[in-house]
C-alpha positions, 0 to 999 in steps of 0.5 A: 475197823472193817472187822467191826463192820463185819461184826455188826453184820454178824460175820464174826469168824471173818471179823476175827480174822480181820481184827487179828490182821489189823493188830499184826499190822500195828505190830509190824509197823511198830506202832505202840499206840494201838487205838483202844477201840481196836481192842474193844472191837476185838473183845466184842467179836471174841465175846460173840464167838464165845471166846470169853477169855480172849474177850476179857483180855481184849476189853481190859486192853481197851480199858488200860490203853484208853480209859483216859480218852473214853467218855464216861459212857464208853468206860461204863460200857467196857466195864459192863462187858468186862463184868459180863465175860468175867468168870 
């Protein structure tokens, strides 16, 4: 996502705006299968912003919606992120 590119360039406030806009568009278009990567990217952005509750919820959504599609390495990466931001 463009939000992920912004995140990688440490522009996380702007990235947060873009990721929310992307999720809103998915909802407006009634797309039920949001790619799990979108949720993972949101988790990364929210974690970087220190918004760990939202990051945790996003990482869990990524895992719930994409665990069967992810490689073992990606599942482990997201599981590690969940552990990292869990209270």
